[in-house]
Steps between C-alpha positions, in 0.01 A plus 500: 500500500778736595681408180190584293456837673864574441470423131186719469673786679804460276274536198272782624740709706718625212187592302344677795819689569544599136141584405401623846792740502407623152137554607615699803732705278218564251264615777767718662609642166141582406444675833823702462420586135152618594642717779752657261231548233274676752776746586573563132129558427463740794807704402411498129143619563610770746745634242284455189174657622533875454254730670331751270391848605147394597606194699560545872766311691234275659351417157846419363557264794163328442581447131844361583362264767234375257755425226736332747221276631393394150853431373593312816190283464587415138863416585389289799272287282775455238765401758266256676401335172858458375635377835213251537572354155871472583422324830264257327772414249747435782257257663503297181166614363504561125371856458469463122153341514397759759597785267334326207188440706496866603514595133210272414297633790584853386367424153190337644433806711590737220152645477501589869863609475410787271322666791809455718716660230248785468511559876881505505531738203238734649683485833828599335338809347338593834838475674707673232249784460485547879119500500492409869727361771472291816353731763285702257122523525346420162182402323544220245192486281241548776696344790687731737746448782859517623756324279652233724693305237584502130632200311551459128160328479268684738446782748374447856272768650354532848195725543378686809296198611817292506393295197791391280453511121733317258475658155680349194676771304339391175156583645594860588347750256493821706756601765411790731785591737375702799846556647744603227697830518230680702139458612209744509235579757181543296203604713150620412340689787142626521406830670162663552355728232477769766877495558727792402724333241788745549494419870487126422803530270702685765419240766590209266833653397589600857425148624718353226790731587471412870504130416808541280678689780429230761829318584314168506380532138715756318757246376218309328351801320640624168246781452236603759132416439334800332168602348500437123150579371128473553446153365122462503165642608354193666147455636591599856849651476753697304781249433854638502811319379808488725838371379839450661808294414661254741775243505403159359271297729437802726191633320253303716657606829514867396144496361367350823680756715379785276139379528528507878652848506262652246199374699638663815579822308154513336329450837707781647431735206129419477525337155242227449575167334144412392334161492233398245176685563151488351261793507128405510238765412154457654267603218189479723609796711 
């Protein structure tokens, strides 16, 4: 029995030492290569991406981080695939039939593959044209949310409810970026028909200036909220348009704070924000 075990070990041990060592070297080499490739990608992207006049430093960083994540993902898949094939060959498995089988499967799935190719090509254009980045708030077709991830095939959005949407790039027809370069506070506000419009305009502009001067909000405001025009004569109110520019993603915070302050200011100045009313005439009297 001992003699048989010795013979088996004499046969297997050299193979295990030879092929096992090669497998370890392949795994270690792949890990080292991927680490070096990641550093090269990071440095290359940081150097290559040039900020234009409209792009802020934060937007440049978001674009760079998005490109780095996508390129790293592509390199990771390639390194894993190649190293796995090399390890399989070292274990004695003939990878020729595997590659041939993959080609046959690829042909069999060719009809479905055209959609994959479409998604990848569309994704390349989205990335190269800098339509949006990870961290932007966008609407893709009619679905809106925060961009959590971008791959070559799809974009992952998370909306305010926490719902995650996975959208293939080939399905995207309209891209609306709510957070690129700058954002805008766009508010329609109704005041009573009995209000003095000149007084209303002064109160709106003064409130906007006070908000822009507040240390808590001034760094988020590009231009203070101001009266733009009388936008409509509605059934119960004169509707005025108020606009102001903010940093990306700050428009909702600034709009909410302005609403609070304008309500307090209108109450103090005796300006009425009307609610829908119906006048009934009694014809019998």
